[in-house]
C-alpha positions in Angstrom: 20.4 -59.7 28.5 18.7 -56.6 28.8 15.1 -56.3 27.7 15.8 -53.8 24.9 18.5 -56.3 23.4 15.9 -59.2 23.7 13.1 -57.2 22.1 15.5 -56.1 19.3 16.6 -59.7 18.7 13.0 -60.8 18.7 12.1 -58.2 16.0 15.2 -59.3 13.7 14.2 -63.0 14.2 10.5 -62.1 13.0 11.8 -60.1 10.0 14.1 -63.0 9.1 11.2 -65.2 9.3 9.1 -63.0 7.0 11.9 -61.9 4.6 14.4 -64.7 4.7 18.0 -64.5 5.6 20.2 -61.6 4.7 22.1 -62.1 1.4 25.6 -60.7 1.2 26.4 -61.5 -2.4 29.6 -62.9 -3.5 32.2 -61.0 -1.4 35.0 -62.0 -3.7 33.6 -60.4 -6.9 34.7 -56.8 -7.9 32.4 -53.9 -7.2 30.7 -52.7 -10.3 30.7 -48.9 -10.5 27.9 -47.4 -12.4 28.5 -43.7 -13.4 24.8 -42.4 -13.8 23.3 -38.9 -14.2 23.0 -38.3 -10.4 26.6 -39.1 -9.9 27.8 -36.9 -12.8 25.6 -34.0 -11.2 27.2 -34.7 -7.8 30.7 -34.5 -9.3 29.9 -31.3 -10.8 28.7 -29.8 -7.6 31.8 -31.0 -6.0 34.1 -29.3 -8.3 33.1 -26.2 -6.6 34.6 -27.1 -3.3 38.1 -27.3 -2.0 38.9 -29.4 1.0 40.8 -27.2 3.7 42.5 -28.8 7.1 42.8 -26.5 10.1 45.8 -26.6 12.6 43.9 -29.2 14.7 43.5 -31.6 11.7 39.9 -31.0 11.1 38.9 -31.2 7.6 36.2 -28.9 5.8 34.9 -27.7 2.5 35.2 -24.3 1.2 33.6 -23.2 -1.9 36.2 -22.1 -4.4 34.0 -19.7 -6.4 31.3 -18.2 -3.8 28.2 -17.1 -5.8 27.1 -15.1 -2.8 23.8 -15.7 -0.9 21.3 -18.0 -2.7 17.7 -18.8 -2.4 18.6 -21.8 -0.3 21.1 -19.9 2.1 18.9 -20.1 5.3 21.7 -18.5 7.4 20.8 -15.0 5.8 17.3 -15.1 7.0 
């Protein structure tokens, strides 16, 4: 093994000793989806974008109601 890999493994072994083994939870239980205020705000922001695909298959977002330059638009400076 290389020195970096051995060093990394040494660090992870020490962390496991200090914090204990990683817990993965019950992989058979369903994921609980919590719809909080942050997620609601994110969904509202994402409603302003459409996903486009170019001829090479690349996906990108296009604002569907462009408000023009804003105070956080650093490309205009």
